[in-house]
N, CA, C, O and CB atoms as a CASP TS submission, in Angstrom:
PFRMAT TS
TARGET T0000
AUTHOR 0000-0000-0000
METHOD Language model
MODEL 1
PARENT N/A
ATOM      1  N   MET     1      14.943  -0.777   2.078  1.00  0.00           N
ATOM      2  CA  MET     1      14.947  -0.290   3.374  1.00  0.00           C
ATOM      3  C   MET     1      15.877  -1.362   4.001  1.00  0.00           C
ATOM      4  O   MET     1      15.622  -2.553   3.821  1.00  0.00           O
ATOM      5  CB  MET     1      13.460  -0.134   4.037  1.00  0.00           C
ATOM      6  N   PRO     2      17.006  -0.949   4.773  1.00  0.00           N
ATOM      7  CA  PRO     2      17.842  -1.727   5.341  1.00  0.00           C
ATOM      8  C   PRO     2      17.457  -2.642   6.763  1.00  0.00           C
ATOM      9  O   PRO     2      18.038  -3.668   7.117  1.00  0.00           O
ATOM     10  CB  PRO     2      18.867  -0.854   5.514  1.00  0.00           C
ATOM     11  N   GLU     3      16.340  -1.981   7.448  1.00  0.00           N
ATOM     12  CA  GLU     3      16.041  -2.852   8.459  1.00  0.00           C
ATOM     13  C   GLU     3      14.778  -3.338   8.395  1.00  0.00           C
ATOM     14  O   GLU     3      14.571  -4.366   9.040  1.00  0.00           O
ATOM     15  CB  GLU     3      16.234  -2.328   9.625  1.00  0.00           C
ATOM     16  N   ASN     4      13.808  -2.828   7.733  1.00  0.00           N
ATOM     17  CA  ASN     4      12.459  -3.684   7.491  1.00  0.00           C
ATOM     18  C   ASN     4      12.120  -3.624   6.018  1.00  0.00           C
ATOM     19  O   ASN     4      12.524  -2.761   5.239  1.00  0.00           O
ATOM     20  CB  ASN     4      11.133  -3.093   8.365  1.00  0.00           C
ATOM     21  N   SER     5      11.311  -4.667   5.723  1.00  0.00           N
ATOM     22  CA  SER     5      10.798  -4.360   4.463  1.00  0.00           C
ATOM     23  C   SER     5       9.270  -3.626   4.251  1.00  0.00           C
ATOM     24  O   SER     5       8.490  -3.529   5.198  1.00  0.00           O
ATOM     25  CB  SER     5      10.831  -5.641   3.808  1.00  0.00           C
ATOM     26  N   GLY     6       9.019  -3.237   3.193  1.00  0.00           N
ATOM     27  CA  GLY     6       7.655  -2.403   3.071  1.00  0.00           C
ATOM     28  C   GLY     6       6.700  -3.033   3.485  1.00  0.00           C
ATOM     29  O   GLY     6       5.707  -2.426   3.887  1.00  0.00           O
ATOM     30  N   ILE     7       6.764  -4.500   3.491  1.00  0.00           N
ATOM     31  CA  ILE     7       5.346  -5.082   3.951  1.00  0.00           C
ATOM     32  C   ILE     7       5.485  -5.149   5.447  1.00  0.00           C
ATOM     33  O   ILE     7       4.451  -5.032   6.105  1.00  0.00           O
ATOM     34  CB  ILE     7       4.954  -6.650   3.302  1.00  0.00           C
ATOM     35  N   GLU     8       6.465  -5.297   5.978  1.00  0.00           N
ATOM     36  CA  GLU     8       6.648  -5.175   7.388  1.00  0.00           C
ATOM     37  C   GLU     8       6.300  -3.890   8.026  1.00  0.00           C
ATOM     38  O   GLU     8       5.653  -3.845   9.073  1.00  0.00           O
ATOM     39  CB  GLU     8       7.951  -5.447   7.682  1.00  0.00           C
ATOM     40  N   LEU     9       6.691  -2.927   7.449  1.00  0.00           N
ATOM     41  CA  LEU     9       6.421  -1.519   7.755  1.00  0.00           C
ATOM     42  C   LEU     9       5.139  -1.184   7.479  1.00  0.00           C
ATOM     43  O   LEU     9       4.662  -0.276   8.160  1.00  0.00           O
ATOM     44  CB  LEU     9       7.247  -0.629   7.079  1.00  0.00           C
ATOM     45  N   ALA    10       4.334  -1.784   6.493  1.00  0.00           N
ATOM     46  CA  ALA    10       2.980  -1.602   6.298  1.00  0.00           C
ATOM     47  C   ALA    10       2.141  -2.062   7.373  1.00  0.00           C
ATOM     48  O   ALA    10       1.137  -1.439   7.718  1.00  0.00           O
ATOM     49  CB  ALA    10       2.604  -2.193   5.155  1.00  0.00           C
ATOM     50  N   SER    11       2.628  -3.446   8.070  1.00  0.00           N
ATOM     51  CA  SER    11       1.965  -4.222   8.958  1.00  0.00           C
ATOM     52  C   SER    11       2.009  -3.174  10.400  1.00  0.00           C
ATOM     53  O   SER    11       1.076  -2.925  11.164  1.00  0.00           O
ATOM     54  CB  SER    11       2.758  -5.810   9.068  1.00  0.00           C
ATOM     55  N   LYS    12       3.387  -2.696  10.452  1.00  0.00           N
ATOM     56  CA  LYS    12       3.583  -1.843  11.703  1.00  0.00           C
ATOM     57  C   LYS    12       2.641  -0.914  11.675  1.00  0.00           C
ATOM     58  O   LYS    12       1.877  -0.804  12.634  1.00  0.00           O
ATOM     59  CB  LYS    12       4.894  -1.178  11.853  1.00  0.00           C
ATOM     60  N   ILE    13       2.543  -0.101  10.584  1.00  0.00           N
ATOM     61  CA  ILE    13       1.851   1.223  10.297  1.00  0.00           C
ATOM     62  C   ILE    13       0.018   0.843  10.847  1.00  0.00           C
ATOM     63  O   ILE    13      -0.765   1.463  11.567  1.00  0.00           O
ATOM     64  CB  ILE    13       2.088   1.653   8.269  1.00  0.00           C
ATOM     65  N   ASN    14      -0.083  -0.409  10.115  1.00  0.00           N
ATOM     66  CA  ASN    14      -1.652  -0.763   9.938  1.00  0.00           C
ATOM     67  C   ASN    14      -2.011  -0.844  11.514  1.00  0.00           C
ATOM     68  O   ASN    14      -2.992  -0.255  11.967  1.00  0.00           O
ATOM     69  CB  ASN    14      -2.017  -2.399   8.985  1.00  0.00           C
ATOM     70  N   LYS    15      -1.170  -1.594  12.287  1.00  0.00           N
ATOM     71  CA  LYS    15      -1.423  -2.005  13.682  1.00  0.00           C
ATOM     72  C   LYS    15      -1.231  -0.701  14.679  1.00  0.00           C
ATOM     73  O   LYS    15      -1.815  -0.701  15.763  1.00  0.00           O
ATOM     74  CB  LYS    15      -0.372  -3.247  14.081  1.00  0.00           C
ATOM     75  N   SER    16      -0.570   0.179  14.367  1.00  0.00           N
ATOM     76  CA  SER    16      -0.510   1.120  15.530  1.00  0.00           C
ATOM     77  C   SER    16      -1.095   2.729  14.730  1.00  0.00           C
ATOM     78  O   SER    16      -1.064   3.743  15.426  1.00  0.00           O
ATOM     79  CB  SER    16       1.370   1.153  16.245  1.00  0.00           C
ATOM     80  N   MET    17      -1.468   2.793  13.651  1.00  0.00           N
ATOM     81  CA  MET    17      -2.017   3.922  13.263  1.00  0.00           C
ATOM     82  C   MET    17      -3.378   3.668  12.307  1.00  0.00           C
ATOM     83  O   MET    17      -3.215   3.584  11.090  1.00  0.00           O
ATOM     84  CB  MET    17      -0.906   4.699  12.581  1.00  0.00           C
ATOM     85  N   ASP    18      -4.300   3.585  12.703  1.00  0.00           N
ATOM     86  CA  ASP    18      -5.504   3.153  11.927  1.00  0.00           C
ATOM     87  C   ASP    18      -6.007   4.380  10.945  1.00  0.00           C
ATOM     88  O   ASP    18      -6.818   4.033  10.087  1.00  0.00           O
ATOM     89  CB  ASP    18      -6.719   2.705  13.003  1.00  0.00           C
ATOM     90  N   ASN    19      -5.689   5.545  10.960  1.00  0.00           N
ATOM     91  CA  ASN    19      -5.889   6.520  10.252  1.00  0.00           C
ATOM     92  C   ASN    19      -5.041   6.680   9.096  1.00  0.00           C
ATOM     93  O   ASN    19      -5.253   7.581   8.285  1.00  0.00           O
ATOM     94  CB  ASN    19      -5.871   7.473  10.974  1.00  0.00           C
ATOM     95  N   ILE    20      -4.085   5.851   8.972  1.00  0.00           N
ATOM     96  CA  ILE    20      -3.188   6.006   7.920  1.00  0.00           C
ATOM     97  C   ILE    20      -3.468   4.926   6.813  1.00  0.00           C
ATOM     98  O   ILE    20      -3.760   3.765   7.098  1.00  0.00           O
ATOM     99  CB  ILE    20      -1.763   5.928   8.460  1.00  0.00           C
ATOM    100  N   SER    21      -3.363   5.378   5.581  1.00  0.00           N
ATOM    101  CA  SER    21      -3.787   4.415   4.440  1.00  0.00           C
ATOM    102  C   SER    21      -2.218   4.213   3.810  1.00  0.00           C
ATOM    103  O   SER    21      -1.493   5.174   3.554  1.00  0.00           O
ATOM    104  CB  SER    21      -5.095   5.176   3.201  1.00  0.00           C
ATOM    105  N   VAL    22      -1.881   3.002   3.636  1.00  0.00           N
ATOM    106  CA  VAL    22      -0.727   2.565   3.083  1.00  0.00           C
ATOM    107  C   VAL    22      -0.672   2.034   1.613  1.00  0.00           C
ATOM    108  O   VAL    22      -1.396   1.079   1.330  1.00  0.00           O
ATOM    109  CB  VAL    22      -0.304   1.633   3.907  1.00  0.00           C
ATOM    110  N   ILE    23       0.131   2.584   0.663  1.00  0.00           N
ATOM    111  CA  ILE    23       0.331   2.012  -0.455  1.00  0.00           C
ATOM    112  C   ILE    23       1.780   1.311  -0.415  1.00  0.00           C
ATOM    113  O   ILE    23       2.690   1.918   0.150  1.00  0.00           O
ATOM    114  CB  ILE    23       0.131   3.015  -1.511  1.00  0.00           C
ATOM    115  N   VAL    24       2.020   0.071  -0.989  1.00  0.00           N
ATOM    116  CA  VAL    24       3.360  -0.295  -1.009  1.00  0.00           C
ATOM    117  C   VAL    24       4.032  -0.201  -2.648  1.00  0.00           C
ATOM    118  O   VAL    24       3.414  -0.656  -3.611  1.00  0.00           O
ATOM    119  CB  VAL    24       3.406  -1.827  -0.351  1.00  0.00           C
ATOM    120  N   PHE    25       5.069   0.307  -2.744  1.00  0.00           N
ATOM    121  CA  PHE    25       5.610   0.236  -3.839  1.00  0.00           C
ATOM    122  C   PHE    25       7.035  -0.579  -3.811  1.00  0.00           C
ATOM    123  O   PHE    25       7.856  -0.392  -2.913  1.00  0.00           O
ATOM    124  CB  PHE    25       5.667   1.554  -4.278  1.00  0.00           C
ATOM    125  N   SER    26       7.259  -1.586  -4.983  1.00  0.00           N
ATOM    126  CA  SER    26       8.021  -2.270  -5.091  1.00  0.00           C
ATOM    127  C   SER    26       8.513  -2.672  -6.469  1.00  0.00           C
ATOM    128  O   SER    26       7.688  -2.636  -7.382  1.00  0.00           O
ATOM    129  CB  SER    26       7.663  -3.022  -4.426  1.00  0.00           C
ATOM    130  N   SER    27       9.935  -3.104  -6.768  1.00  0.00           N
ATOM    131  CA  SER    27      10.348  -3.619  -8.155  1.00  0.00           C
ATOM    132  C   SER    27       9.893  -4.892  -8.536  1.00  0.00           C
ATOM    133  O   SER    27       9.882  -5.240  -9.717  1.00  0.00           O
ATOM    134  CB  SER    27      11.743  -3.683  -8.294  1.00  0.00           C
ATOM    135  N   LEU    28       9.457  -5.724  -7.465  1.00  0.00           N
ATOM    136  CA  LEU    28       8.926  -7.015  -7.452  1.00  0.00           C
ATOM    137  C   LEU    28       7.422  -7.124  -7.514  1.00  0.00           C
ATOM    138  O   LEU    28       6.686  -6.541  -6.718  1.00  0.00           O
ATOM    139  CB  LEU    28       9.389  -7.660  -6.314  1.00  0.00           C
ATOM    140  N   LYS    29       6.952  -7.983  -8.607  1.00  0.00           N
ATOM    141  CA  LYS    29       5.356  -8.084  -8.508  1.00  0.00           C
ATOM    142  C   LYS    29       4.975  -9.188  -8.704  1.00  0.00           C
ATOM    143  O   LYS    29       4.362  -9.469  -9.733  1.00  0.00           O
ATOM    144  CB  LYS    29       4.580  -7.340  -9.350  1.00  0.00           C
ATOM    145  N   HIS    30       5.265 -10.126  -7.706  1.00  0.00           N
ATOM    146  CA  HIS    30       4.757 -11.649  -7.811  1.00  0.00           C
ATOM    147  C   HIS    30       3.702 -11.423  -6.916  1.00  0.00           C
ATOM    148  O   HIS    30       3.652 -10.705  -5.917  1.00  0.00           O
ATOM    149  CB  HIS    30       5.818 -12.966  -7.351  1.00  0.00           C
ATOM    150  N   GLU    31       2.650 -12.342  -7.573  1.00  0.00           N
ATOM    151  CA  GLU    31       1.214 -12.408  -6.806  1.00  0.00           C
ATOM    152  C   GLU    31       1.367 -12.510  -5.324  1.00  0.00           C
ATOM    153  O   GLU    31       0.720 -11.776  -4.577  1.00  0.00           O
ATOM    154  CB  GLU    31       0.327 -13.700  -7.263  1.00  0.00           C
ATOM    155  N   HIS    32       2.288 -13.490  -4.842  1.00  0.00           N
ATOM    156  CA  HIS    32       2.214 -13.530  -3.319  1.00  0.00           C
ATOM    157  C   HIS    32       2.788 -12.578  -2.861  1.00  0.00           C
ATOM    158  O   HIS    32       2.320 -12.442  -1.730  1.00  0.00           O
ATOM    159  CB  HIS    32       2.719 -14.597  -2.674  1.00  0.00           C
ATOM    160  N   ILE    33       3.710 -11.628  -3.083  1.00  0.00           N
ATOM    161  CA  ILE    33       4.002 -10.217  -2.737  1.00  0.00           C
ATOM    162  C   ILE    33       3.151  -9.327  -2.479  1.00  0.00           C
ATOM    163  O   ILE    33       3.128  -8.641  -1.456  1.00  0.00           O
ATOM    164  CB  ILE    33       4.594  -9.681  -3.531  1.00  0.00           C
ATOM    165  N   VAL    34       2.198  -9.269  -3.631  1.00  0.00           N
ATOM    166  CA  VAL    34       1.100  -8.164  -3.620  1.00  0.00           C
ATOM    167  C   VAL    34       0.165  -8.776  -2.592  1.00  0.00           C
ATOM    168  O   VAL    34      -0.276  -7.987  -1.757  1.00  0.00           O
ATOM    169  CB  VAL    34       0.316  -7.858  -5.164  1.00  0.00           C
ATOM    170  N   MET    35      -0.223 -10.071  -2.505  1.00  0.00           N
ATOM    171  CA  MET    35      -1.108 -10.648  -1.519  1.00  0.00           C
ATOM    172  C   MET    35      -0.723 -10.274   0.137  1.00  0.00           C
ATOM    173  O   MET    35      -1.451  -9.833   1.027  1.00  0.00           O
ATOM    174  CB  MET    35      -1.048 -12.255  -1.789  1.00  0.00           C
ATOM    175  N   GLU    36       0.689 -10.633   0.145  1.00  0.00           N
ATOM    176  CA  GLU    36       1.168 -10.371   1.432  1.00  0.00           C
ATOM    177  C   GLU    36       0.939  -8.833   1.580  1.00  0.00           C
ATOM    178  O   GLU    36       0.355  -8.462   2.598  1.00  0.00           O
ATOM    179  CB  GLU    36       2.696 -10.841   1.618  1.00  0.00           C
ATOM    180  N   ALA    37       1.278  -8.048   0.812  1.00  0.00           N
ATOM    181  CA  ALA    37       1.329  -6.650   1.446  1.00  0.00           C
ATOM    182  C   ALA    37      -0.281  -6.241   1.557  1.00  0.00           C
ATOM    183  O   ALA    37      -0.602  -5.286   2.265  1.00  0.00           O
ATOM    184  CB  ALA    37       2.290  -5.477   0.422  1.00  0.00           C
ATOM    185  N   ILE    38      -1.088  -6.860   0.966  1.00  0.00           N
ATOM    186  CA  ILE    38      -2.568  -6.624   1.360  1.00  0.00           C
ATOM    187  C   ILE    38      -2.920  -7.076   2.773  1.00  0.00           C
ATOM    188  O   ILE    38      -3.501  -6.376   3.603  1.00  0.00           O
ATOM    189  CB  ILE    38      -3.517  -7.384   0.381  1.00  0.00           C
ATOM    190  N   ARG    39      -2.486  -8.370   2.955  1.00  0.00           N
ATOM    191  CA  ARG    39      -2.581  -8.960   4.079  1.00  0.00           C
ATOM    192  C   ARG    39      -2.052  -8.024   5.401  1.00  0.00           C
ATOM    193  O   ARG    39      -2.494  -8.095   6.548  1.00  0.00           O
ATOM    194  CB  ARG    39      -1.853 -10.220   3.873  1.00  0.00           C
ATOM    195  N   ALA    40      -1.027  -7.168   4.924  1.00  0.00           N
ATOM    196  CA  ALA    40      -0.348  -6.620   6.020  1.00  0.00           C
ATOM    197  C   ALA    40      -1.133  -5.334   6.177  1.00  0.00           C
ATOM    198  O   ALA    40      -0.890  -4.642   7.166  1.00  0.00           O
ATOM    199  CB  ALA    40       1.234  -6.441   5.797  1.00  0.00           C
ATOM    200  N   GLY    41      -2.014  -4.955   5.339  1.00  0.00           N
ATOM    201  CA  GLY    41      -2.647  -3.663   5.511  1.00  0.00           C
ATOM    202  C   GLY    41      -2.681  -2.683   4.571  1.00  0.00           C
ATOM    203  O   GLY    41      -3.377  -1.672   4.668  1.00  0.00           O
ATOM    204  N   ALA    42      -1.855  -2.978   3.537  1.00  0.00           N
ATOM    205  CA  ALA    42      -1.692  -2.188   2.518  1.00  0.00           C
ATOM    206  C   ALA    42      -3.267  -1.852   1.769  1.00  0.00           C
ATOM    207  O   ALA    42      -4.078  -2.765   1.614  1.00  0.00           O
ATOM    208  CB  ALA    42      -0.601  -2.926   1.588  1.00  0.00           C
ATOM    209  N   LEU    43      -3.479  -0.824   1.458  1.00  0.00           N
ATOM    210  CA  LEU    43      -4.423  -0.637   0.545  1.00  0.00           C
ATOM    211  C   LEU    43      -4.405  -0.701  -1.066  1.00  0.00           C
ATOM    212  O   LEU    43      -5.390  -0.836  -1.792  1.00  0.00           O
ATOM    213  CB  LEU    43      -4.759   0.400   0.863  1.00  0.00           C
ATOM    214  N   ASP    44      -3.125  -0.579  -1.436  1.00  0.00           N
ATOM    215  CA  ASP    44      -2.635  -0.454  -2.840  1.00  0.00           C
ATOM    216  C   ASP    44      -1.380  -0.973  -2.875  1.00  0.00           C
ATOM    217  O   ASP    44      -0.579  -0.750  -1.967  1.00  0.00           O
ATOM    218  CB  ASP    44      -2.608   0.914  -3.378  1.00  0.00           C
ATOM    219  N   PHE    45      -1.082  -1.737  -3.960  1.00  0.00           N
ATOM    220  CA  PHE    45       0.365  -2.059  -4.623  1.00  0.00           C
ATOM    221  C   PHE    45       0.913  -1.435  -5.861  1.00  0.00           C
ATOM    222  O   PHE    45       0.367  -1.754  -6.917  1.00  0.00           O
ATOM    223  CB  PHE    45       0.417  -3.409  -4.958  1.00  0.00           C
ATOM    224  N   ILE    46       1.836  -0.658  -5.891  1.00  0.00           N
ATOM    225  CA  ILE    46       2.077  -0.222  -7.295  1.00  0.00           C
ATOM    226  C   ILE    46       3.518  -0.607  -7.552  1.00  0.00           C
ATOM    227  O   ILE    46       4.299  -0.327  -6.642  1.00  0.00           O
ATOM    228  CB  ILE    46       1.817   1.378  -7.534  1.00  0.00           C
ATOM    229  N   GLN    47       4.048  -1.243  -8.707  1.00  0.00           N
ATOM    230  CA  GLN    47       4.987  -1.540  -9.106  1.00  0.00           C
ATOM    231  C   GLN    47       5.854  -0.537  -9.579  1.00  0.00           C
ATOM    232  O   GLN    47       5.379   0.328 -10.315  1.00  0.00           O
ATOM    233  CB  GLN    47       4.737  -2.309  -9.776  1.00  0.00           C
ATOM    234  N   LYS    48       7.293  -0.505  -9.215  1.00  0.00           N
ATOM    235  CA  LYS    48       8.225   0.377  -9.622  1.00  0.00           C
ATOM    236  C   LYS    48       8.598   0.101 -11.062  1.00  0.00           C
ATOM    237  O   LYS    48       8.375  -0.986 -11.595  1.00  0.00           O
ATOM    238  CB  LYS    48       9.359   0.335  -8.732  1.00  0.00           C
ATOM    239  N   PRO    49       9.161   1.103 -11.658  1.00  0.00           N
ATOM    240  CA  PRO    49       9.021   2.387 -11.544  1.00  0.00           C
ATOM    241  C   PRO    49       7.781   3.106 -11.467  1.00  0.00           C
ATOM    242  O   PRO    49       6.815   2.721 -12.125  1.00  0.00           O
ATOM    243  CB  PRO    49       9.602   2.804 -12.388  1.00  0.00           C
ATOM    244  N   ILE    50       7.721   4.091 -10.743  1.00  0.00           N
ATOM    245  CA  ILE    50       6.228   4.620 -10.170  1.00  0.00           C
ATOM    246  C   ILE    50       5.840   5.582 -11.331  1.00  0.00           C
ATOM    247  O   ILE    50       6.759   6.370 -11.553  1.00  0.00           O
ATOM    248  CB  ILE    50       6.269   5.540  -8.501  1.00  0.00           C
ATOM    249  N   GLU    51       4.778   5.756 -12.124  1.00  0.00           N
ATOM    250  CA  GLU    51       4.299   6.610 -12.809  1.00  0.00           C
ATOM    251  C   GLU    51       3.316   7.627 -12.200  1.00  0.00           C
ATOM    252  O   GLU    51       2.467   7.226 -11.404  1.00  0.00           O
ATOM    253  CB  GLU    51       3.850   5.983 -13.733  1.00  0.00           C
ATOM    254  N   GLU    52       3.389   8.841 -12.519  1.00  0.00           N
ATOM    255  CA  GLU    52       2.608   9.720 -11.850  1.00  0.00           C
ATOM    256  C   GLU    52       0.931   9.284 -11.921  1.00  0.00           C
ATOM    257  O   GLU    52       0.118   9.296 -10.996  1.00  0.00           O
ATOM    258  CB  GLU    52       2.938  11.140 -12.489  1.00  0.00           C
ATOM    259  N   ARG    53       0.770   8.981 -13.044  1.00  0.00           N
ATOM    260  CA  ARG    53      -0.664   8.397 -13.236  1.00  0.00           C
ATOM    261  C   ARG    53      -0.941   7.236 -12.421  1.00  0.00           C
ATOM    262  O   ARG    53      -2.052   7.153 -11.898  1.00  0.00           O
ATOM    263  CB  ARG    53      -0.922   7.980 -14.662  1.00  0.00           C
ATOM    264  N   GLN    54      -0.099   6.348 -12.245  1.00  0.00           N
ATOM    265  CA  GLN    54      -0.680   5.371 -11.192  1.00  0.00           C
ATOM    266  C   GLN    54      -0.749   5.844  -9.924  1.00  0.00           C
ATOM    267  O   GLN    54      -1.882   5.687  -9.468  1.00  0.00           O
ATOM    268  CB  GLN    54       0.040   4.172 -11.081  1.00  0.00           C
ATOM    269  N   LEU    55       0.032   6.379  -9.142  1.00  0.00           N
ATOM    270  CA  LEU    55       0.077   7.038  -8.237  1.00  0.00           C
ATOM    271  C   LEU    55      -1.299   7.978  -7.542  1.00  0.00           C
ATOM    272  O   LEU    55      -1.882   7.959  -6.458  1.00  0.00           O
ATOM    273  CB  LEU    55       1.075   7.647  -8.652  1.00  0.00           C
ATOM    274  N   VAL    56      -1.428   8.761  -8.791  1.00  0.00           N
ATOM    275  CA  VAL    56      -2.797   9.635  -8.651  1.00  0.00           C
ATOM    276  C   VAL    56      -4.163   8.716  -8.576  1.00  0.00           C
ATOM    277  O   VAL    56      -5.068   8.908  -7.764  1.00  0.00           O
ATOM    278  CB  VAL    56      -2.949  10.680 -10.041  1.00  0.00           C
ATOM    279  N   GLU    57      -4.141   7.777  -9.483  1.00  0.00           N
ATOM    280  CA  GLU    57      -4.929   6.875  -9.325  1.00  0.00           C
ATOM    281  C   GLU    57      -5.486   5.967  -8.244  1.00  0.00           C
ATOM    282  O   GLU    57      -6.646   5.624  -8.013  1.00  0.00           O
ATOM    283  CB  GLU    57      -4.591   6.408  -9.944  1.00  0.00           C
ATOM    284  N   SER    58      -4.055   5.599  -7.496  1.00  0.00           N
ATOM    285  CA  SER    58      -4.231   4.715  -6.238  1.00  0.00           C
ATOM    286  C   SER    58      -4.641   5.691  -5.290  1.00  0.00           C
ATOM    287  O   SER    58      -5.548   5.311  -4.549  1.00  0.00           O
ATOM    288  CB  SER    58      -2.906   3.889  -5.725  1.00  0.00           C
ATOM    289  N   ILE    59      -4.181   6.946  -5.096  1.00  0.00           N
ATOM    290  CA  ILE    59      -4.841   7.878  -4.080  1.00  0.00           C
ATOM    291  C   ILE    59      -6.167   8.045  -4.158  1.00  0.00           C
ATOM    292  O   ILE    59      -6.855   7.790  -3.170  1.00  0.00           O
ATOM    293  CB  ILE    59      -4.357   9.132  -4.116  1.00  0.00           C
ATOM    294  N   GLU    60      -6.747   8.503  -5.350  1.00  0.00           N
ATOM    295  CA  GLU    60      -7.951   8.656  -5.732  1.00  0.00           C
ATOM    296  C   GLU    60      -8.851   7.478  -5.249  1.00  0.00           C
ATOM    297  O   GLU    60      -9.673   7.702  -4.361  1.00  0.00           O
ATOM    298  CB  GLU    60      -7.929   8.842  -7.118  1.00  0.00           C
ATOM    299  N   LYS    61      -8.742   6.324  -5.752  1.00  0.00           N
ATOM    300  CA  LYS    61      -9.358   5.246  -5.285  1.00  0.00           C
ATOM    301  C   LYS    61      -9.398   4.998  -4.030  1.00  0.00           C
ATOM    302  O   LYS    61     -10.405   4.375  -3.694  1.00  0.00           O
ATOM    303  CB  LYS    61      -8.965   4.329  -5.763  1.00  0.00           C
ATOM    304  N   ILE    62      -8.489   5.318  -2.998  1.00  0.00           N
ATOM    305  CA  ILE    62      -8.275   5.145  -1.488  1.00  0.00           C
ATOM    306  C   ILE    62      -9.135   6.239  -0.996  1.00  0.00           C
ATOM    307  O   ILE    62      -9.866   5.934  -0.053  1.00  0.00           O
ATOM    308  CB  ILE    62      -6.676   5.274  -0.946  1.00  0.00           C
ATOM    309  N   ILE    63      -9.199   7.393  -1.415  1.00  0.00           N
ATOM    310  CA  ILE    63     -10.078   8.481  -0.956  1.00  0.00           C
ATOM    311  C   ILE    63     -11.520   8.114  -1.048  1.00  0.00           C
ATOM    312  O   ILE    63     -12.309   8.184  -0.107  1.00  0.00           O
ATOM    313  CB  ILE    63      -9.839   9.731  -1.749  1.00  0.00           C
ATOM    314  N   LEU    64     -11.793   7.726  -2.229  1.00  0.00           N
ATOM    315  CA  LEU    64     -13.200   7.293  -2.885  1.00  0.00           C
ATOM    316  C   LEU    64     -13.622   5.901  -1.931  1.00  0.00           C
ATOM    317  O   LEU    64     -14.792   5.682  -1.620  1.00  0.00           O
ATOM    318  CB  LEU    64     -12.997   6.857  -4.809  1.00  0.00           C
ATOM    319  N   ALA    65     -12.779   5.240  -1.631  1.00  0.00           N
ATOM    320  CA  ALA    65     -13.106   4.110  -0.608  1.00  0.00           C
ATOM    321  C   ALA    65     -13.376   4.621   0.868  1.00  0.00           C
ATOM    322  O   ALA    65     -14.348   4.332   1.567  1.00  0.00           O
ATOM    323  CB  ALA    65     -11.870   3.072  -0.551  1.00  0.00           C
ATOM    324  N   LYS    66     -12.364   5.400   1.177  1.00  0.00           N
ATOM    325  CA  LYS    66     -12.728   6.086   2.551  1.00  0.00           C
ATOM    326  C   LYS    66     -13.998   6.916   2.819  1.00  0.00           C
ATOM    327  O   LYS    66     -14.602   6.956   3.891  1.00  0.00           O
ATOM    328  CB  LYS    66     -11.691   6.986   2.854  1.00  0.00           C
ATOM    329  N   GLN    67     -14.241   7.420   1.948  1.00  0.00           N
ATOM    330  CA  GLN    67     -15.604   8.526   1.632  1.00  0.00           C
ATOM    331  C   GLN    67     -16.688   7.325   1.840  1.00  0.00           C
ATOM    332  O   GLN    67     -17.396   7.505   2.830  1.00  0.00           O
ATOM    333  CB  GLN    67     -15.705   9.439  -0.313  1.00  0.00           C
ATOM    334  N   LYS    68     -16.985   6.011   1.025  1.00  0.00           N
ATOM    335  CA  LYS    68     -18.042   5.356   1.406  1.00  0.00           C
ATOM    336  C   LYS    68     -18.102   4.805   2.811  1.00  0.00           C
ATOM    337  O   LYS    68     -19.185   4.456   3.280  1.00  0.00           O
ATOM    338  CB  LYS    68     -18.196   4.430   0.547  1.00  0.00           C
ATOM    339  N   ASP    69     -16.929   4.711   3.529  1.00  0.00           N
ATOM    340  CA  ASP    69     -16.798   4.139   4.625  1.00  0.00           C
ATOM    341  C   ASP    69     -17.790   5.295   5.790  1.00  0.00           C
ATOM    342  O   ASP    69     -18.553   4.963   6.697  1.00  0.00           O
ATOM    343  CB  ASP    69     -15.061   3.912   4.859  1.00  0.00           C
ATOM    344  N   TYR    70     -17.478   6.425   5.410  1.00  0.00           N
ATOM    345  CA  TYR    70     -18.177   7.580   6.389  1.00  0.00           C
ATOM    346  C   TYR    70     -19.674   7.882   6.147  1.00  0.00           C
ATOM    347  O   TYR    70     -20.253   8.724   6.834  1.00  0.00           O
ATOM    348  CB  TYR    70     -17.429   9.025   6.190  1.00  0.00           C
TER
END
């Protein structure tokens, strides 16, 4: 993204929209980047190229976690 990184966007979304779940997608999967995304409020991190199975599993995991919170 030209103006913000995905991690910066995740942080902004997390601070302003508490009902939105964020999944960060990146071509880089260094441990520090994953941890930075999680600290910014991302609920999951998927490395590109994204496979449909990965995305479905991530969404299902987030839905299950949200259901446990209620």
